[in-house]
C-alpha positions, 0 to 999 in steps of 0.5 A: 500499499502507498499513499497516493497523494499530497505531503505523503504521496509514494510513501509506503504503509503497513498492513496487518498480517493475516485476513483479519484486515482487509486494507483499501485498495489504492484505486478504491481509495483513488476514488473515495478522495476524488469525491471528497477532494473538495471536502478534504482540506481543514476537515475533521476526519473520523476513521471508523475501523480504521485498519492499518489508518491508510485512509485517515493517514490518506486524508492527513496527506490532502490537508485534513485538519484533524483525524480520528483513527477507532480500531479495537484490534490489537495487530491493527492497532500496532500496524497503525501506530507504526505507520503514523510513527513512520511518517512522523505524524503525531500533531492533530490526530488521536487513536481511540483503542475500541469498538466504534458503537462504544466509541459513538456512544461515548463521544455524543455524551462527552466534550461535543465534537462535529465531524465533516467527513467520516468513513466507515469500512468493517471487516466484510463479514460483519454485515451487521456494524455497517447498519449498527453504525449507519444508525447510531450515525444517522440517529443518536450519535448524529449530533457529531455530524458536522453541518453538510458532514458526508459520510462514505461507506466501503462495502462488499458490491453484493452486500448492498446497504440501504438507501437510508438510516434514521436522518441519513440518505444515500446520495452516490453510490460507486461500484468498483470490482468486488467492492462499492462506497456509498456515500449518504448525507444528512436528509434536508429538513432533518433535524440533528 
């Protein structure tokens, strides 16, 4: 894996051993960031199920103001920390070790945070994680979404996601090989 663009362009990243973590391909990451490009500079970015950190690190490289990484698997956390250290990324990042649902519930009750961009990529075999996370973001944890926030979910192409989760509505679907990216925004007129 490598960083595609920005300050750390062409630098390589490590991935955890084994098949428990499935890194987003360079091509799909490029597609994702082509969509996010107009919004990335200065954005508060939330990388859920972050694995090696490739998506959040790409966001930092392209000018995101801050990135929060959420990951619970110890091997992935070790690689994430190693990737950040090797690139010298220390400022405006935070690593949250633990489950995504617990993080979303805890953060909405604590100090107000609002994210401009949220990316989620749970293990493909954990289909229930998609619905649970998107329901929280479109419901009780929607206060974590800044005005006009965009939520992007990477999933199996053959495992479609719903068009709506609470106040979140799908605005775009891109398919590439076996993978797909679903983009969600808060429905116009919906209260957060």
